[in-house]
C-alpha positions as CSV (number, residue, x, y, z in Angstrom):
1,M,-26.1,-9.5,-21.2
2,K,-25.2,-7.0,-23.9
3,A,-21.6,-6.6,-24.8
4,Y,-20.5,-3.0,-25.4
5,D,-17.8,-1.8,-27.8
6,D,-14.8,0.2,-26.7
7,K,-16.4,3.5,-27.6
8,H,-19.4,2.9,-25.3
9,V,-17.6,1.8,-22.2
10,K,-16.7,4.3,-19.4
11,N,-14.8,3.2,-16.3
12,I,-15.0,5.4,-13.2
13,V,-13.7,5.1,-9.7
14,L,-15.5,6.7,-6.8
15,L,-13.0,8.2,-4.4
16,G,-13.4,10.2,-1.2
17,A,-12.9,10.3,2.6
18,P,-14.9,8.0,4.8
19,K,-18.6,9.0,5.0
20,S,-18.4,11.2,1.9
21,G,-21.1,9.1,0.3
22,K,-19.4,6.9,-2.3
23,T,-21.4,3.8,-1.6
24,T,-24.7,5.7,-1.4
25,L,-23.9,7.4,-4.8
26,S,-23.1,4.0,-6.4
27,E,-26.4,2.6,-5.1
28,T,-28.3,5.7,-6.5
29,M,-26.6,5.3,-9.9
30,L,-27.6,1.6,-10.1
31,F,-31.1,2.6,-9.1
32,E,-31.3,5.5,-11.6
33,A,-30.2,3.1,-14.4
34,G,-32.8,0.5,-13.5
35,I,-30.1,-2.1,-12.5
36,I,-31.8,-2.4,-9.1
37,S,-35.4,-1.7,-8.2
38,K,-34.9,-0.4,-4.7
39,R,-32.0,1.5,-3.2
40,G,-30.3,0.0,-0.2
41,T,-28.7,1.9,2.6
42,I,-25.6,1.5,4.7
43,E,-27.8,1.7,7.9
44,E,-30.0,-1.2,6.6
45,K,-26.8,-3.1,5.5
46,N,-28.3,-4.0,2.1
47,T,-26.3,-2.0,-0.5
48,V,-24.9,-3.7,-3.6
49,S,-21.4,-2.5,-3.0
50,D,-20.8,-3.2,0.7
51,Y,-21.7,-6.9,1.0
52,H,-18.8,-8.4,2.8
53,E,-19.4,-9.4,6.4
54,I,-16.7,-7.2,7.8
55,E,-18.2,-4.2,5.9
56,L,-21.7,-4.9,7.2
57,E,-20.3,-5.1,10.7
58,R,-18.2,-1.9,10.5
59,G,-20.6,0.2,8.4
60,N,-18.0,1.3,5.9
61,S,-16.1,0.0,2.8
62,V,-13.1,-2.3,3.2
63,Y,-12.9,-3.6,-0.3
64,A,-13.0,-1.9,-3.7
65,T,-16.2,-3.3,-5.3
66,L,-16.9,-3.5,-9.1
67,L,-20.4,-2.5,-10.2
68,H,-22.0,-1.4,-13.5
69,T,-24.8,0.7,-14.9
70,E,-26.2,1.0,-18.4
71,W,-27.2,4.5,-19.3
72,K,-28.3,5.8,-22.7
73,D,-26.5,3.1,-24.7
74,Y,-23.4,3.4,-22.6
75,K,-22.0,1.0,-20.0
76,I,-20.5,2.7,-17.0
77,N,-18.3,0.4,-14.9
78,I,-18.1,1.8,-11.3
79,I,-15.5,0.9,-8.7
80,D,-16.6,1.9,-5.2
81,T,-13.5,2.2,-3.0
82,P,-12.8,2.4,0.8
83,G,-12.0,5.9,2.2
84,L,-9.6,4.8,4.9
85,E,-5.8,4.9,4.2
86,D,-5.4,1.5,5.8
87,F,-7.0,0.0,2.7
88,I,-5.1,2.1,0.2
89,G,-4.1,-1.0,-1.9
90,E,-7.7,-1.5,-2.9
91,V,-7.9,2.2,-4.0
92,I,-4.6,2.2,-5.9
93,A,-5.7,-0.8,-8.0
94,A,-9.0,0.8,-8.8
95,I,-7.5,4.1,-9.8
96,R,-5.1,2.4,-12.1
97,V,-7.8,0.7,-14.2
98,A,-10.3,3.5,-14.2
99,D,-10.5,6.0,-16.9
100,T,-12.1,8.8,-14.8
101,A,-11.8,9.5,-11.1
102,V,-15.0,10.9,-9.4
103,V,-13.8,12.5,-6.2
104,L,-16.6,13.1,-3.6
105,L,-16.3,16.0,-1.2
106,N,-18.6,16.1,1.8
107,A,-20.2,19.6,1.6
108,Q,-20.1,19.7,5.5
109,Y,-16.3,19.3,5.7
110,G,-14.8,20.2,2.4
111,V,-11.5,18.6,1.5
112,E,-10.8,16.0,4.2
113,V,-7.5,14.3,5.1
114,G,-8.3,11.1,3.2
115,T,-9.1,13.1,0.0
116,E,-5.6,14.6,-0.1
117,I,-4.0,11.1,0.3
118,L,-6.1,9.7,-2.5
119,W,-5.3,12.6,-4.8
120,E,-1.6,11.7,-4.8
121,Y,-2.5,8.6,-6.8
122,V,-5.0,10.3,-9.0
123,D,-2.3,12.8,-9.9
124,K,0.4,10.2,-10.3
125,Y,-1.7,8.4,-12.9
126,Q,-2.9,11.7,-14.4
127,K,-6.5,10.5,-14.4
128,P,-9.3,12.7,-15.8
129,T,-11.1,13.9,-12.7
130,I,-14.6,15.0,-11.7
131,F,-15.3,16.6,-8.3
132,A,-18.8,16.0,-6.9
133,V,-19.8,18.0,-3.8
134,N,-22.2,15.7,-2.0
135,Q,-24.5,16.0,1.0
136,L,-25.7,19.5,-0.1
137,D,-29.0,18.7,1.8
138,T,-27.3,18.8,5.2
139,E,-27.5,21.6,7.8
140,L,-23.8,22.6,7.7
141,S,-23.2,22.2,4.0
142,S,-21.1,24.9,2.3
143,F,-20.6,24.4,-1.5
144,N,-18.4,27.5,-1.7
145,K,-16.1,26.4,1.1
146,A,-15.7,23.0,-0.4
147,V,-14.8,24.4,-3.9
148,E,-12.4,27.0,-2.4
149,E,-10.6,24.4,-0.5
150,A,-10.4,22.1,-3.5
151,Q,-9.0,25.0,-5.6
152,Q,-6.4,25.8,-2.9
153,I,-5.2,22.2,-2.7
154,F,-5.7,20.8,-6.3
155,G,-5.3,24.1,-8.2
156,N,-7.4,26.3,-10.5
157,S,-8.2,23.3,-12.7
158,V,-11.1,22.8,-10.3
159,T,-13.9,24.3,-12.4
160,I,-17.5,24.8,-11.4
161,M,-19.9,23.1,-13.7
162,Q,-22.9,23.3,-11.4
163,Y,-23.8,25.1,-8.3
164,P,-26.6,24.7,-5.8
165,V,-29.5,27.2,-5.6
166,N,-30.7,26.4,-2.1
167,Q,-28.2,24.2,-0.2
168,G,-29.2,23.0,3.2
169,P,-32.1,20.9,4.4
170,G,-34.4,22.2,1.7
171,F,-31.9,21.6,-1.2
172,N,-33.6,20.6,-4.4
173,A,-32.3,22.9,-7.2
174,I,-29.0,23.1,-9.2
175,I,-27.9,25.6,-11.9
176,D,-26.1,23.7,-14.7
177,L,-23.5,26.0,-16.4
178,L,-23.0,23.7,-19.4
179,K,-26.6,23.7,-20.4
180,M,-27.4,27.0,-18.7
181,T,-30.5,25.4,-17.1
182,M,-31.9,25.1,-13.6
183,Y,-32.8,21.6,-12.5
184,R,-35.4,21.3,-9.8
185,F,-35.8,17.9,-8.2
186,P,-39.0,16.4,-6.8
187,T,-39.1,15.7,-3.1
188,D,-38.1,12.1,-3.4
189,G,-35.4,12.9,-6.0
190,G,-35.1,11.3,-9.5
191,K,-35.8,13.0,-12.7
192,P,-35.6,16.8,-12.4
193,E,-37.8,19.5,-13.9
194,K,-35.8,21.7,-16.4
195,L,-36.4,25.4,-15.8
196,P,-35.0,28.8,-16.9
197,I,-32.4,30.2,-14.7
198,P,-34.1,32.6,-12.2
199,P,-33.4,36.3,-12.7
200,E,-31.7,36.6,-9.3
201,E,-29.2,33.9,-10.3
202,K,-28.6,35.1,-13.9
203,E,-25.7,37.4,-13.2
204,K,-23.8,34.7,-11.2
205,A,-24.6,32.0,-13.7
206,D,-23.4,34.1,-16.6
207,K,-20.2,34.9,-14.8
208,L,-19.5,31.3,-13.9
209,H,-20.5,30.2,-17.4
210,N,-18.0,32.5,-19.0
211,E,-15.3,31.2,-16.7
212,L,-16.2,27.6,-17.8
213,V,-16.0,28.7,-21.5
214,E,-12.6,30.2,-21.0
215,K,-11.4,27.1,-19.2
216,A,-12.7,24.9,-22.1
217,A,-11.1,27.1,-24.7
218,E,-7.7,27.1,-23.1
219,N,-7.2,23.5,-24.0
220,D,-7.5,23.8,-27.8
221,D,-6.2,26.4,-30.2
222,S,-9.1,26.1,-32.6
223,L,-11.6,26.5,-29.7
224,M,-9.7,29.5,-28.5
225,E,-10.0,31.1,-32.0
226,M,-13.7,30.4,-32.0
227,Y,-14.0,31.9,-28.6
228,F,-12.2,35.1,-29.7
229,D,-14.4,35.3,-32.9
230,K,-17.8,34.6,-31.3
231,G,-17.2,35.6,-27.7
232,S,-18.5,32.3,-26.6
233,L,-18.8,28.6,-27.4
234,D,-21.9,26.5,-28.0
235,E,-22.7,23.4,-25.9
236,D,-20.9,20.9,-28.2
237,E,-17.8,23.0,-28.4
238,L,-17.8,23.3,-24.7
239,R,-18.0,19.5,-24.3
240,A,-15.1,19.1,-26.7
241,G,-13.0,21.6,-24.8
242,I,-13.8,20.2,-21.4
243,K,-13.0,16.6,-22.5
244,K,-9.7,17.7,-23.9
245,G,-9.0,19.6,-20.7
246,M,-9.8,16.5,-18.6
247,L,-7.5,14.3,-20.7
248,Q,-4.7,16.8,-20.2
249,H,-5.5,16.9,-16.5
250,H,-6.2,20.6,-16.8
251,V,-10.0,20.7,-16.1
252,F,-11.7,19.1,-13.1
253,P,-15.4,19.8,-13.4
254,V,-17.4,20.3,-10.2
255,F,-20.9,18.7,-9.9
256,C,-23.6,19.0,-7.1
257,L,-25.2,16.0,-5.4
258,S,-27.4,14.7,-2.7
259,A,-26.8,11.1,-3.3
260,K,-29.0,10.1,-0.4
261,N,-32.0,12.0,-1.9
262,N,-31.2,10.9,-5.5
263,M,-30.6,14.5,-6.6
264,G,-27.9,15.1,-9.3
265,S,-26.8,11.6,-10.0
266,G,-28.6,11.4,-13.4
267,R,-27.0,14.5,-14.6
268,L,-23.6,13.3,-13.5
269,M,-24.1,10.0,-15.3
270,G,-25.2,12.0,-18.4
271,F,-21.9,13.9,-18.3
272,I,-19.9,10.7,-17.9
273,D,-21.6,9.3,-21.0
274,N,-21.3,12.4,-23.1
275,V,-18.0,14.0,-22.0
276,A,-15.8,11.8,-19.7
277,P,-13.3,9.9,-21.9
278,A,-13.7,6.3,-22.8
279,A,-10.9,3.8,-22.3
280,I,-9.8,4.1,-25.9
281,E,-9.3,7.8,-25.5
282,V,-7.1,7.8,-22.5
283,P,-3.3,7.6,-22.6
284,A,-1.8,4.2,-23.4
285,E,-0.9,1.6,-20.8
286,H,2.8,0.8,-20.3
287,T,4.6,-2.5,-20.4
288,A,7.1,-3.4,-17.7
289,N,9.9,-2.2,-19.9
290,N,8.0,1.1,-20.4
291,S,6.8,0.7,-24.0
292,D,3.2,1.9,-24.8
293,I,0.2,-0.4,-25.2
294,P,-2.8,1.5,-26.4
295,I,-6.3,0.3,-25.7
296,D,-6.9,-1.3,-29.1
297,P,-9.9,-3.4,-30.0
298,A,-8.1,-4.7,-33.1
299,G,-4.9,-5.7,-31.3
300,P,-4.0,-9.1,-29.9
301,A,-6.0,-10.2,-26.8
302,G,-4.5,-9.1,-23.5
303,L,-5.8,-8.3,-20.0
304,F,-4.3,-7.0,-16.8
305,V,-5.3,-8.4,-13.4
306,F,-5.8,-5.7,-10.8
307,K,-7.6,-7.6,-8.0
308,T,-7.8,-11.1,-6.7
309,L,-10.5,-12.1,-4.2
310,V,-11.3,-15.4,-2.5
311,E,-15.1,-15.7,-1.8
312,P,-16.4,-18.3,0.6
313,H,-18.2,-21.2,-1.3
314,I,-17.1,-19.8,-4.7
315,G,-13.3,-19.8,-4.7
316,R,-10.9,-17.4,-6.3
317,L,-12.3,-14.5,-8.4
318,T,-9.9,-12.6,-10.7
319,Y,-10.8,-9.1,-11.7
320,F,-9.2,-7.6,-14.8
321,K,-9.3,-4.9,-17.5
322,V,-9.1,-5.9,-21.1
323,I,-6.2,-3.9,-22.5
324,S,-6.3,-5.1,-26.1
325,G,-8.4,-7.1,-28.5
326,E,-11.3,-9.2,-27.3
327,V,-11.5,-11.7,-24.5
328,K,-14.0,-14.5,-25.0
329,A,-15.3,-17.2,-22.7
330,G,-13.4,-20.5,-23.4
331,M,-10.3,-18.9,-24.8
332,E,-6.8,-19.8,-23.6
333,L,-4.2,-17.0,-22.7
334,I,-0.6,-17.1,-21.6
335,N,0.4,-15.7,-18.2
336,L,3.3,-13.5,-19.3
337,E,4.7,-13.4,-15.7
338,N,5.1,-17.2,-15.3
339,N,4.6,-18.6,-18.8
340,T,1.7,-20.8,-17.8
341,T,-1.5,-21.2,-19.9
342,E,-4.9,-20.3,-18.4
343,R,-8.3,-21.1,-19.8
344,I,-10.9,-18.4,-19.3
345,S,-13.8,-20.8,-18.8
346,Q,-16.4,-18.1,-17.8
347,L,-16.7,-14.3,-18.0
348,F,-18.8,-12.1,-15.8
349,I,-19.9,-8.6,-15.4
350,A,-19.9,-7.9,-11.6
351,D,-22.3,-6.0,-9.4
352,G,-21.0,-6.6,-6.0
353,K,-21.5,-10.3,-5.1
354,N,-23.8,-10.8,-8.1
355,R,-22.1,-11.9,-11.3
356,N,-23.8,-11.8,-14.7
357,P,-22.4,-14.2,-17.4
358,I,-21.2,-12.7,-20.7
359,D,-19.7,-14.2,-23.7
360,R,-17.0,-11.6,-24.5
361,L,-15.5,-8.4,-23.3
362,Q,-13.9,-5.8,-25.6
363,A,-10.8,-3.7,-25.1
364,G,-11.4,-1.1,-22.4
365,D,-14.0,-3.1,-20.5
366,I,-13.7,-4.5,-17.0
367,G,-14.9,-8.0,-15.8
368,C,-14.0,-11.0,-13.8
369,T,-13.5,-14.7,-14.1
370,L,-13.3,-17.8,-11.8
371,K,-10.7,-20.3,-10.7
372,L,-7.6,-19.3,-12.5
373,K,-4.9,-21.5,-11.1
374,N,-1.6,-19.6,-11.6
375,T,-2.7,-16.0,-11.9
376,R,-2.4,-13.3,-9.3
377,T,-2.8,-9.5,-9.0
378,N,-0.5,-7.7,-11.3
379,D,-0.3,-10.5,-13.8
380,T,-0.9,-10.1,-17.6
381,L,-2.8,-12.8,-19.5
382,A,-2.4,-12.4,-23.3
383,D,-2.1,-13.8,-26.7
384,K,1.5,-14.7,-27.7
385,R,1.5,-11.7,-30.0
386,F,1.0,-9.3,-27.1
387,P,4.1,-7.0,-26.7
388,G,4.8,-7.8,-23.0
389,P,3.5,-7.8,-19.4
390,I,1.8,-4.6,-18.2
391,A,3.8,-2.6,-15.7
392,P,2.7,-3.7,-12.2
393,L,0.9,-1.8,-9.6
394,A,3.2,-0.1,-7.1
395,F,2.0,-0.4,-3.6
396,P,3.2,1.7,-0.6
397,S,5.5,0.2,1.9
398,P,4.0,-1.0,5.2
399,K,3.9,1.4,8.1
400,V,3.2,-0.8,11.1
401,R,3.9,-4.4,12.1
402,V,2.9,-7.1,14.6
403,A,3.9,-10.7,15.3
404,I,1.2,-13.3,14.9
405,E,0.8,-16.9,16.0
406,P,-2.0,-19.4,16.1
407,Q,-3.8,-20.0,19.4
408,N,-3.5,-23.7,18.7
409,K,0.2,-24.5,18.6
410,G,-0.3,-27.2,16.0
411,D,-1.8,-24.8,13.4
412,D,1.4,-23.2,12.3
413,E,1.4,-24.8,8.8
414,K,-2.3,-24.0,8.3
415,L,-1.7,-20.4,9.4
416,S,1.1,-20.1,6.8
417,E,-1.2,-21.3,4.1
418,V,-4.0,-18.9,5.1
419,L,-1.7,-15.9,5.3
420,A,-0.3,-16.7,1.8
421,E,-3.9,-16.6,0.5
422,I,-4.7,-13.3,2.3
423,H,-1.5,-11.8,0.9
424,M,-2.6,-12.9,-2.6
425,E,-5.8,-10.9,-2.1
426,D,-4.1,-7.9,-0.4
427,P,-0.5,-7.3,-1.6
428,T,-0.1,-4.4,0.8
429,L,-0.2,-6.9,3.7
430,I,3.4,-8.3,3.8
431,I,4.0,-11.7,5.5
432,E,7.5,-12.2,6.9
433,F,8.7,-15.5,8.3
434,N,11.6,-14.2,10.3
435,R,14.0,-16.9,11.3
436,E,16.2,-14.6,13.3
437,L,13.4,-13.4,15.5
438,K,11.6,-16.7,15.4
439,Q,8.3,-14.9,14.7
440,V,5.8,-14.6,11.9
441,I,5.4,-10.8,11.3
442,L,2.6,-9.0,9.6
443,H,3.4,-5.7,8.0
444,G,0.4,-3.5,7.3
445,Q,-0.7,0.0,6.4
446,G,-2.1,0.8,9.8
447,E,-3.5,-0.7,13.0
448,L,-7.0,-1.1,11.5
449,H,-5.5,-2.9,8.5
450,L,-4.0,-5.4,10.9
451,L,-7.1,-5.7,13.0
452,V,-9.3,-6.4,9.9
453,T,-6.8,-9.1,8.9
454,K,-7.2,-10.7,12.4
455,W,-11.0,-10.5,12.0
456,R,-10.8,-12.3,8.6
457,L,-8.5,-15.0,10.0
458,E,-10.9,-15.7,12.9
459,N,-14.3,-15.2,11.2
460,I,-13.7,-16.3,7.6
461,Y,-11.0,-18.8,8.0
462,K,-11.9,-20.0,11.5
463,M,-8.3,-19.6,12.6
464,P,-8.0,-18.1,16.1
465,V,-4.7,-16.1,16.4
466,V,-2.8,-14.0,18.9
467,F,-1.1,-10.7,18.1
468,L,2.2,-10.1,19.9
469,P,4.7,-7.3,19.8
470,A,7.2,-7.8,16.9
471,K,10.7,-8.2,18.2
472,I,13.5,-5.9,17.2
473,P,16.4,-7.4,15.2
474,Y,19.2,-6.1,17.5
475,R,22.9,-6.7,16.8
476,E,25.7,-7.3,19.3
477,T,29.3,-6.2,19.1
478,I,32.3,-5.2,21.3
479,Q,34.0,-1.9,22.1
480,K,37.5,-3.1,23.3
481,P,39.9,-6.0,23.0
482,A,39.7,-9.0,25.4
483,Q,41.3,-12.4,25.8
484,A,40.0,-15.6,27.1
485,S,40.7,-19.3,27.1
486,Y,38.5,-22.3,27.6
487,R,39.3,-26.0,28.2
488,H,36.7,-28.5,27.3
489,K,37.3,-31.8,29.0
490,K,34.9,-34.7,29.3
491,Q,35.6,-38.2,30.4
492,S,32.9,-40.8,30.6
493,G,34.5,-44.2,29.9
494,G,36.2,-45.0,26.6
495,A,37.3,-42.1,24.4
496,G,36.8,-38.7,26.1
497,Q,36.7,-35.2,24.8
498,F,39.4,-32.6,25.1
499,G,40.2,-29.3,23.5
500,E,41.7,-26.1,24.8
501,V,41.6,-22.7,23.0
502,Y,43.2,-19.4,23.7
503,M,41.8,-16.4,21.7
504,K,41.8,-12.7,21.5
505,I,38.8,-10.7,20.2
506,E,38.8,-7.1,19.0
507,P,36.3,-4.7,17.5
508,W,36.6,-4.9,13.7
509,Y,36.4,-1.9,11.4
510,E,37.2,-1.3,7.8
511,G,40.8,-0.4,7.3
512,M,42.0,-1.5,10.7
513,P,45.8,-2.4,11.0
514,P,46.8,-6.1,10.7
515,Y,47.0,-8.2,13.8
516,K,50.6,-8.2,15.1
517,E,50.7,-9.6,18.6
518,H,51.2,-13.1,17.2
519,P,52.3,-14.3,13.7
520,V,49.2,-14.8,11.5
521,R,49.5,-18.0,9.5
522,D,46.3,-17.5,7.6
523,S,43.3,-15.3,7.9
524,E,39.7,-15.6,6.7
525,E,37.3,-12.6,6.2
526,I,33.7,-13.7,6.4
527,V,30.9,-11.4,5.2
528,L,28.0,-12.1,7.6
529,S,24.6,-12.6,6.1
530,W,23.1,-10.4,8.8
531,G,25.5,-7.6,8.2
532,G,29.0,-6.8,9.3
533,K,32.1,-9.1,9.2
534,L,34.0,-11.7,11.1
535,V,37.8,-11.8,10.6
536,F,39.2,-15.2,11.8
537,N,43.0,-15.4,12.3
538,N,44.9,-18.6,12.8
539,C,48.0,-17.7,14.8
540,I,48.9,-21.2,16.0
541,V,52.5,-22.1,15.9
542,G,54.4,-25.2,16.9
543,G,51.5,-27.6,16.4
544,A,49.7,-26.6,19.7
545,I,46.4,-27.3,17.8
546,E,46.4,-29.2,14.5
547,N,45.1,-27.3,11.5
548,R,42.3,-29.8,11.1
549,F,40.7,-28.5,14.3
550,L,40.7,-24.8,13.2
551,P,37.4,-25.1,11.2
552,A,35.7,-26.6,14.2
553,I,36.8,-23.6,16.4
554,L,35.5,-21.3,13.7
555,K,32.2,-23.2,13.6
556,G,31.9,-22.8,17.4
557,V,32.5,-19.0,17.2
558,M,30.0,-18.7,14.4
559,E,27.3,-20.6,16.3
560,K,27.7,-18.3,19.3
561,M,27.7,-15.2,17.0
562,Q,24.3,-16.4,15.7
563,E,23.0,-16.3,19.3
564,G,25.0,-13.6,20.9
565,P,26.0,-13.7,24.6
566,L,24.2,-10.5,25.5
567,T,20.6,-10.8,24.3
568,G,20.7,-13.8,21.9
569,S,21.0,-11.4,18.9
570,Y,23.4,-11.8,16.0
571,V,27.0,-10.6,16.6
572,R,28.9,-8.6,14.0
573,D,32.2,-6.8,13.3
574,I,34.7,-8.8,15.4
575,R,38.2,-10.0,14.7
576,V,39.1,-13.3,16.4
577,S,42.7,-14.5,16.7
578,I,43.4,-18.0,17.9
579,Y,47.0,-17.9,19.2
580,D,47.4,-21.0,21.5
581,G,45.8,-24.1,22.8
582,K,46.2,-27.7,23.7
583,M,45.0,-31.0,22.3
584,H,45.1,-34.7,23.3
585,P,46.4,-37.4,21.0
586,V,43.4,-39.6,21.7
587,D,40.5,-37.5,23.1
588,S,40.7,-34.4,20.9
589,N,38.1,-34.2,18.2
590,E,36.1,-31.6,16.3
591,I,33.2,-31.4,18.7
592,S,35.7,-30.7,21.6
593,F,37.3,-27.8,19.8
594,K,33.9,-26.5,18.6
595,I,32.7,-26.3,22.2
596,A,36.0,-24.8,23.4
597,G,35.9,-22.2,20.7
598,M,32.3,-21.3,21.5
599,M,32.9,-20.9,25.2
600,A,36.2,-19.0,24.9
601,F,34.4,-16.6,22.6
602,R,31.5,-16.2,25.0
603,E,33.9,-15.4,27.9
604,A,36.0,-13.0,25.9
605,F,32.9,-11.2,24.6
606,H,31.6,-10.4,28.2
607,Q,35.0,-8.9,29.0
608,A,35.2,-6.8,25.8
609,A,32.7,-4.0,26.8
610,P,29.8,-5.6,24.8
611,Q,27.5,-3.1,23.0
612,L,24.0,-3.8,21.8
613,L,23.0,-2.1,18.5
614,E,19.5,-1.3,17.3
615,P,18.3,-0.7,13.8
616,V,17.6,2.9,13.0
617,F,15.6,4.3,10.1
618,D,15.6,7.5,8.1
619,L,12.2,9.0,8.4
620,E,10.4,11.8,6.6
621,A,7.2,13.4,8.0
622,S,5.3,15.8,5.8
623,A,2.5,18.0,7.1
624,P,1.1,21.6,7.0
625,D,3.3,24.2,8.8
626,V,0.9,24.6,11.7
627,M,1.5,21.0,12.8
628,M,5.3,21.1,12.9
629,G,5.4,21.8,16.6
630,D,3.4,18.7,17.5
631,I,5.4,16.6,15.1
632,M,8.7,17.8,16.5
633,S,7.5,17.1,20.0
634,E,6.4,13.5,19.1
635,L,9.7,12.8,17.3
636,Q,11.8,13.9,20.3
637,S,9.7,11.9,22.7
638,H,10.3,8.8,20.6
639,R,14.1,9.0,20.7
640,S,14.4,10.6,17.3
641,I,17.2,12.8,16.1
642,I,16.1,15.6,13.7
643,T,18.5,15.7,10.7
644,G,16.9,18.4,8.6
645,M,13.9,20.3,7.3
646,D,12.5,21.1,3.9
647,T,9.5,22.5,2.1
648,L,7.5,20.8,-0.7
649,N,4.1,21.7,-2.3
650,G,3.2,24.0,0.6
651,N,4.0,21.3,3.3
652,Q,6.9,21.3,5.8
653,I,9.1,18.1,5.7
654,I,10.9,17.0,8.8
655,K,13.7,14.5,8.4
656,A,14.8,12.4,11.3
657,R,16.5,9.2,12.4
658,I,14.5,7.0,14.7
659,P,15.0,3.6,16.3
660,Q,12.9,0.8,14.8
661,A,11.6,0.1,18.3
662,E,9.8,3.5,18.3
663,I,8.4,3.6,14.7
664,D,5.1,1.8,15.3
665,K,4.3,3.9,18.4
666,L,5.3,7.1,16.5
667,F,3.1,6.3,13.5
668,A,0.1,6.0,15.8
669,A,1.0,9.1,17.7
670,L,1.5,11.2,14.6
671,R,-1.9,10.1,13.1
672,N,-3.4,11.2,16.4
673,V,-1.9,14.7,16.7
674,T,-2.2,15.6,13.0
675,Q,-5.7,14.0,12.4
676,G,-4.0,11.8,9.8
677,K,-2.6,14.7,7.8
678,A,1.0,13.7,8.4
679,K,2.5,11.7,5.5
680,I,5.2,9.4,6.8
681,K,7.8,7.3,5.1
682,S,10.8,5.5,6.5
683,Q,13.7,3.4,5.3
684,F,16.3,1.4,7.1
685,A,19.5,3.4,7.5
686,D,22.0,1.7,9.9
687,Y,22.6,0.2,13.3
688,A,23.4,2.5,16.3
689,P,24.2,1.9,19.9
690,V,21.3,1.3,22.3
691,P,21.2,3.6,25.4
692,A,23.0,2.0,28.4
693,D,19.8,1.7,30.5
694,M,18.0,-0.1,27.7
695,Q,20.9,-2.4,27.1
696,K,21.0,-3.4,30.7
697,K,17.2,-4.1,30.8
698,L,17.3,-6.1,27.6
699,S,20.3,-8.1,28.7
700,E,18.7,-8.9,32.1
701,S,15.5,-10.0,30.4
702,Y,17.5,-12.4,28.2
703,K,19.3,-13.9,31.1
704,E,15.9,-14.6,32.8
705,V,14.6,-16.3,29.7
706,D,17.8,-18.1,29.0
707,A,17.9,-19.5,32.6
708,V,14.5,-21.1,32.3
């Protein structure tokens, strides 16, 4: 296969809400370029892009898929992405390595919820952007509405490059404002006929052409001077101005499409070839320490891994973008993250599941390789002269969680291995082995994200699993002082066991006055790994308990604090003072005092007004003003406390505190009432008391389980 230089490689990412036509467009682009001889369809389950079993079953994209076309001596790498927020990790990685974002708008629905979420990342990375209004052949299509909504949301940089002459079921003609030509397509699509602009469209076309000229001229002082001198710009000058505007994120050209009927895709590809920036023209990449690394064909070899995929019967596939120099099959590169050496045994250009071997890839190109041993997503492989690892992709925090266990109890170790492999492919799926809760917890972007993970476990890895509610990491403490004693005595022939402990426990807080009821011989302040503190006072006088037994008493207290008396949760923020006790010259030993200390603490705890604490999170929900009532109602029905309100970019922001036990349910409820338009983020804040009725219920449930 032909290798293209850096000036003739264009990398685009197809973005849009579900059903906006991304996969259909990618199929049409491959067909137009002659890469495939027949277009597949989602209904027939034979597209190049959607080839994974789960995608065929669901009828929409789950993975970002790399494809390519060759068009008029240019290579266009295409990444077709999922439209659902649950798979946002795939989208973020694709946006990061693309040089131009092509955002599809469904002409029937305009700017949909998913599009706004995707735009955050396009804007974050300042990617040159093209908008394509698709499905102009449908009954309810409205090009004007789609463009107006885009301009309202994304700003006046949204600039009409084409508009439809006859949108709707009979759609077959487009006015192109760059070439000032009408394109009329044959019934079955494909190459259009070039015609003069009809008289009835001339006034509208001239007006929009002038707006395009002004937009192009705004981005370059020399073009602005030409525009003032001549009153217009020629086609080449327009292209130069539009490209500069795209690079500055100031011009977002709008194109017209019916991807299903193969109308408009050729003109779009022509624009990508002629105007959209190549990798060498876009802003430099950044290293992890924020220095610049330009796309440089003459620099030391270096590539950035943006995706890892494990294919059945093939193994691990590593997808990458060449940042600098030239990568050749057979060369060895250093992994700058772990300092291991990897051999690039084979190089491929990917078209879905099909991989075409190639000898070398230049800076700016995208490809894949097989069976790298120590390389993962976000790693940089490079020559030793390369300036440093590329700044990693930043993925959003998980939003929902669920506990998981294998159906077959003996498969715990195998499940751990499989989950580690899935996390390697999908860094937005976080695996937590929680020793406190005694659960393996999956953290994901949404319920669908978790369900697809379950499907993969059961269908790809043949690992039947069960989803369970994730437990809440409660904490226990006390609200008032209490005293208790416990005598441990055991006689069973020979040496027995004896230890008696008297203790007082109190709620601990920062800055509390010293203990004065009994003289404190020594005190130990222990910062607990699960939060809070234990202060342990030795107040023994007169040798009632020898000093060598005090560590055993502390150990007993600590063991009970790791499985609290109320619900089995960790105990925190308590001061324990050991002020008396008894021992036996023969039968006393460490185990006796450990048990006595544990049981005395248990009894005192139940008398000290025990309080169960729950983790609470600071939450921000952002949405349009009209949805605020519904959001407030949901927050209040999920035990939230509203802490403030703000406004940002035309949206209202509600700030609240919410118990962790309510977050998963709230996330699903807000998606429901806002049709996915609410953007939610949360962060652990503190522990707060659980309501009395909940505490009673949880305590009684623990007693039932503990009694079994």
